[in-house]
C-alpha positions in Angstrom: 2.7 144.3 -47.9 1.2 143.5 -44.5 2.6 140.0 -44.5 5.8 140.6 -46.5 9.0 142.5 -46.1 9.8 145.5 -48.3 13.1 146.0 -50.1 14.7 148.0 -47.3 13.7 145.4 -44.7 15.0 142.6 -46.9 18.3 144.4 -47.3 18.6 145.0 -43.5 17.9 141.3 -42.8 20.3 140.1 -45.5 23.1 142.3 -44.2 22.7 140.9 -40.7 22.5 137.3 -42.1 25.7 137.8 -44.1 27.5 139.3 -41.0 26.4 136.4 -38.9 27.5 133.8 -41.4 30.9 135.4 -41.9 31.9 136.9 -38.5 29.9 135.0 -35.9 28.9 131.5 -36.9 32.5 130.2 -37.6 33.6 131.1 -34.1 30.4 130.5 -32.0 31.4 127.1 -30.6 34.9 128.3 -29.7 33.5 131.4 -27.9 31.1 129.1 -26.0 33.9 126.7 -25.0 36.4 129.4 -24.1 33.8 131.7 -22.5 35.1 134.5 -24.8 33.2 137.8 -24.9 33.6 138.9 -28.6 33.7 142.6 -28.1 35.8 143.1 -31.3 33.2 141.4 -33.4 30.3 143.3 -31.8 32.1 146.5 -32.6 32.3 145.4 -36.2 28.5 144.9 -36.1 28.2 148.5 -34.8 30.0 149.8 -37.9 27.0 148.5 -39.8 24.6 150.4 -37.5 23.8 147.6 -35.1 25.1 149.3 -32.0 22.2 151.8 -31.9 19.5 150.3 -34.0 16.6 152.3 -32.8 18.6 155.3 -31.4 18.0 158.7 -33.0 20.3 159.9 -35.7 21.6 163.1 -34.0 23.7 161.0 -31.7 24.9 158.4 -34.3 22.0 156.0 -34.1 20.4 154.2 -37.0 16.9 155.4 -36.2 15.3 152.1 -37.4 12.1 150.5 -36.1 11.5 147.8 -33.6 10.4 145.7 -36.6 13.8 146.2 -38.2 15.4 145.3 -34.9 13.5 142.0 -34.8 14.8 141.1 -38.3 18.4 142.0 -37.3 18.4 140.1 -34.0 16.9 137.0 -35.6 19.5 137.1 -38.3 22.4 137.6 -36.0 21.2 134.7 -33.8 21.5 132.3 -36.7 25.2 132.6 -36.0 25.1 132.7 -32.2 22.0 133.4 -30.1 24.3 134.5 -27.1 26.1 137.2 -29.1 22.9 138.5 -30.7 21.2 138.5 -27.3 24.0 140.6 -25.8 23.9 143.1 -28.6 20.1 143.4 -28.0 20.7 144.1 -24.3 23.2 146.8 -25.2 20.6 148.3 -27.5 17.9 148.2 -24.8 20.1 150.0 -22.3 21.2 152.6 -24.9 17.5 153.2 -25.9 16.6 154.0 -22.3 19.2 156.8 -22.3 17.9 158.0 -25.7 14.3 157.9 -24.7 14.5 159.3 -21.2 17.9 161.1 -21.0 18.4 164.8 -21.3 20.0 166.3 -24.4 23.2 166.6 -22.4 23.1 163.0 -21.3 22.3 161.7 -24.8 25.2 163.5 -26.3 27.5 162.5 -23.5 27.0 158.7 -23.8 25.1 157.7 -27.0 27.7 158.5 -29.7 30.1 156.0 -28.2 27.4 153.6 -27.3 26.2 153.5 -31.0 29.8 152.6 -32.1 30.1 150.2 -29.1 33.2 152.0 -28.1 31.2 152.1 -24.8 29.2 149.0 -24.0 26.2 149.0 -21.7 24.6 146.5 -19.2 21.0 146.6 -17.9 20.7 146.2 -14.1 17.3 145.4 -12.7 17.3 141.9 -11.1 18.4 141.5 -7.5 18.9 138.3 -5.4 15.5 138.8 -3.8 13.7 140.7 -6.6 13.5 138.8 -9.9 10.0 138.5 -11.3 8.8 141.0 -8.5 11.0 143.8 -9.9 9.1 146.5 -8.0 10.4 145.0 -4.7 14.1 145.8 -5.5 16.1 147.0 -2.5 19.3 148.6 -3.8 19.1 152.0 -2.1 20.3 155.3 -3.4 20.4 158.1 -0.8 20.8 161.7 -1.9 23.9 163.4 -0.6 24.3 166.8 -2.2 25.1 166.4 -5.9 25.5 162.6 -5.5 23.6 159.5 -4.6 25.2 157.0 -2.3 24.4 153.5 -3.4 24.2 150.3 -1.3 22.9 146.9 -2.5 23.4 144.2 -5.0 22.2 143.3 -8.6 22.2 139.7 -9.7 22.5 137.9 -13.1 23.8 141.0 -14.9 24.8 140.3 -18.5 28.1 141.7 -19.5 28.9 142.9 -15.9 32.6 143.3 -15.4 33.2 143.6 -19.2 31.0 146.6 -20.0 31.5 150.3 -19.5 28.1 151.6 -18.3 25.5 150.1 -16.0 21.9 151.4 -16.5 20.6 150.5 -13.0 17.3 150.7 -11.3 17.7 151.8 -7.7 15.4 152.8 -4.9 15.4 156.6 -4.2 12.0 156.7 -2.5 9.6 154.5 -0.6 8.4 151.0 -1.3 6.8 150.0 -4.6 7.3 151.0 -8.2 7.0 154.7 -7.4 10.1 154.8 -5.3 12.5 153.6 -8.1 14.8 155.7 -10.2 17.3 155.0 -13.0 21.0 155.9 -12.8 23.8 155.5 -15.4 26.9 154.3 -13.6 30.5 153.9 -14.8 31.2 150.2 -14.6 34.3 149.8 -16.7 36.9 147.4 -15.5 39.9 147.7 -17.8 42.3 144.7 -18.0 39.9 142.3 -16.2 40.0 138.8 -17.4 36.6 137.6 -18.7 37.0 134.3 -16.8 38.0 136.0 -13.5 36.8 134.1 -10.5 37.5 136.8 -7.9 35.5 139.8 -6.9 36.8 142.8 -9.0 36.4 146.5 -8.7 34.8 148.9 -11.2 35.9 152.4 -12.0 33.4 153.9 -9.7 34.6 153.5 -6.1 32.3 151.2 -4.2 31.2 149.3 -7.3 32.5 145.7 -7.6 31.6 142.6 -9.5 31.3 138.9 -8.5 32.7 135.9 -10.2 31.7 135.1 -13.7 28.8 132.7 -13.2 29.1 129.1 -14.4 26.0 128.7 -16.6 24.2 126.1 -18.7 24.4 128.4 -21.8 25.1 132.0 -22.8 28.8 131.3 -22.2 30.0 133.9 -24.8 29.0 136.7 -22.4 29.9 137.2 -18.8 27.2 137.1 -16.1 28.1 138.6 -12.7 26.6 140.1 -9.6 27.1 143.8 -9.2 27.7 145.1 -5.7 27.4 148.7 -4.5 29.0 149.6 -1.2 28.7 153.4 -0.5 29.2 154.0 -4.2 28.8 157.7 -5.1 27.1 158.4 -8.4 26.4 162.0 -9.6 22.8 163.1 -9.5 23.5 164.3 -13.1 23.5 160.6 -14.1 19.9 160.1 -13.2 17.6 159.6 -16.2 14.4 161.7 -16.0 12.9 162.5 -12.6 13.0 160.5 -9.3 10.4 157.8 -9.2 10.2 157.2 -13.0 12.7 154.4 -13.0 10.2 151.5 -12.9 8.3 153.0 -15.9 11.7 153.3 -17.7 12.6 149.7 -16.9 9.2 148.3 -18.1 9.3 150.3 -21.3 12.7 148.9 -22.0 11.5 145.4 -21.4 8.7 145.7 -24.0 11.3 146.0 -26.7 13.7 143.6 -24.9 11.1 140.9 -25.0 10.7 141.2 -28.7 14.5 141.1 -29.1 15.0 138.0 -27.1 12.1 136.3 -29.0 13.9 137.2 -32.2 17.1 135.6 -30.9 15.1 132.4 -30.0 13.8 132.2 -33.5 17.2 132.8 -35.2 18.8 130.0 -33.1 15.9 127.7 -33.7 16.0 128.4 -37.5 19.6 127.3 -37.5 18.8 124.2 -35.5 16.0 123.4 -38.0 18.3 123.9 -41.0 20.9 121.6 -39.4 18.3 118.9 -38.7 16.9 119.1 -42.3 20.4 118.7 -43.8 21.3 115.9 -41.4 18.2 114.0 -42.4 19.2 114.2 -46.1 22.5 112.5 -45.3 21.8 110.0 -42.5 20.4 106.6 -43.3 18.6 104.1 -41.1 17.0 100.8 -42.1 18.1 101.3 -45.7 16.5 104.7 -46.1 17.5 108.3 -45.6 15.8 109.8 -42.5 14.0 112.4 -44.7 12.2 109.5 -46.4 10.4 108.4 -43.2 6.9 110.0 -43.1 6.9 110.3 -39.3 10.1 112.3 -39.4 8.8 114.4 -42.3 5.7 115.3 -40.2 7.9 116.2 -37.2 10.1 118.5 -39.4 6.9 120.1 -40.9 5.5 120.8 -37.4 8.8 122.4 -36.4 8.7 124.7 -39.4 5.0 125.6 -38.9 5.5 126.5 -35.2 8.5 128.6 -36.1 6.7 130.5 -38.8 3.7 131.1 -36.5 6.0 132.5 -33.8 7.8 134.7 -36.4 4.4 136.1 -37.6 3.4 136.8 -34.0 6.8 138.6 -33.4 6.3 140.8 -36.4 2.8 141.7 -35.3 3.9 142.6 -31.8 6.9 144.6 -33.2 4.6 146.6 -35.5 2.3 147.3 -32.6 5.1 148.6 -30.5 6.3 150.8 -33.4 2.9 152.4 -33.7 2.4 152.7 -29.9 -0.7 150.5 -30.0 -2.5 150.4 -26.6 -2.1 146.6 -26.6 1.6 146.7 -27.4 2.7 145.6 -23.9 0.3 142.6 -24.0 1.3 141.6 -27.5 5.0 141.8 -26.6 4.3 139.5 -23.6 2.3 137.1 -25.8 5.0 137.0 -28.5 7.7 136.5 -25.9 5.9 133.6 -24.2 5.0 131.9 -27.5 8.2 132.6 -29.4 10.7 131.6 -26.7 8.8 128.4 -25.9 8.7 127.5 -29.6 12.3 128.4 -30.2 13.5 126.1 -27.4 11.2 123.2 -28.4 12.3 123.4 -32.1 15.9 123.3 -31.1 15.2 120.4 -28.7 13.4 118.5 -31.5 16.4 119.2 -33.8 18.7 117.7 -31.3 16.4 114.6 -31.1 16.4 114.2 -34.8 20.2 114.1 -34.7 20.1 111.2 -32.3 23.3 110.7 -30.3 25.2 113.1 -32.6 23.0 116.0 -31.5 24.4 115.5 -28.0 27.9 116.1 -29.3 29.2 119.7 -29.2 30.8 119.6 -32.7 27.4 119.5 -34.4 26.4 122.8 -32.7 22.9 121.7 -31.8 23.4 121.2 -28.1 24.8 124.7 -27.8 21.7 126.2 -29.3 19.5 124.2 -26.9 21.5 125.4 -24.0 21.5 129.0 -25.2 17.8 129.2 -25.9 16.7 127.6 -22.6 17.3 130.8 -20.6 15.2 132.9 -23.0 12.1 131.4 -21.3 13.4 133.0 -18.0 15.0 136.4 -18.7 13.3 139.6 -19.7 10.4 138.4 -17.5 9.7 134.7 -17.1 7.1 133.1 -19.3 4.9 132.7 -16.2 5.0 136.5 -15.8 4.2 136.9 -19.5 1.0 134.9 -18.8 0.2 137.1 -15.8 0.6 140.3 -17.9 -1.7 138.9 -20.5 -4.3 137.7 -18.0 -4.3 141.1 -16.2 -4.9 142.9 -19.5 -7.7 140.5 -20.4 -9.4 140.8 -17.0 -9.1 144.6 -17.0 -10.6 144.8 -20.5 -13.6 142.7 -19.4 -14.6 145.1 -16.6 
């Protein structure tokens, strides 16, 4: 069974595919056009166990594997990569609480996170600290039973529309050893998803910038998060001071698998659309699928996609068994899978000709959505750096 799914895995995948086909795909273009954040639909997904996929059962989680999660996020992304990607981010932030939080913290937040009654954002990137995450500058100074936060986070998915911010902040000196993780109340009830003004969160001193105008990922808000003398209880810190960078990086191993799965799901839909279009469209008296050159192109797209999927499964299995090379394999799979996903979608657009450029066919949306996957959760250049460092260290 090394290269095949068992009955339970097939059932999980098929459940997610059916949900995507019924609840997500019919609305994806409208959500993109209207910049609608489909919280109600995500909460429906949570009733099927997708709000806490690899969260422990004692707090309402599904206690599934990273391999299961890869199947789920790929399936959901066949309906809309953006929606699937946000559910993956919520799961990543929730897992950080489950893995590193105290029993009190886990029972305080996770039951409602698993149902998505509460929704979480992951806050690492800053205006001057993207790929160099260890250089983040948001400062948290201890003041009795609270930290006082000052600084700014950038490109935060869901910000302004979520309830909790799992944020990496600097509680100590420079470098990764000075970073800690805080869970911050970020709920903004009644705020319009399309708001263009700075808005305030529930925690005094926390505010959110305008919803960014983006190339893709329009079905989820992206905002800056500003901290100005914001007071956060020390009780909201995950683990000890100075462990935050380790927590962030551990979260990103799984996050990279998730976003790769989202790329493959979107690309699979693009490939299916291209194949169906080629059966219908005629040129020079023949259907497009009768031209050998186009058959070869379609075959290459399918081969690349299957290779990326196989790689994703291997990396997910390595993370589940805590393989020493799991971080490197996750980086490899992310670099390869997100590049392949984008290229397959782009080729599918080309095969549609001018029609692929029209929004009603759904291909151009997939291309726009998948492009950012080569940047977030660590750019693909950083993935190469992670792999290279591991290879060089292993050669010494």
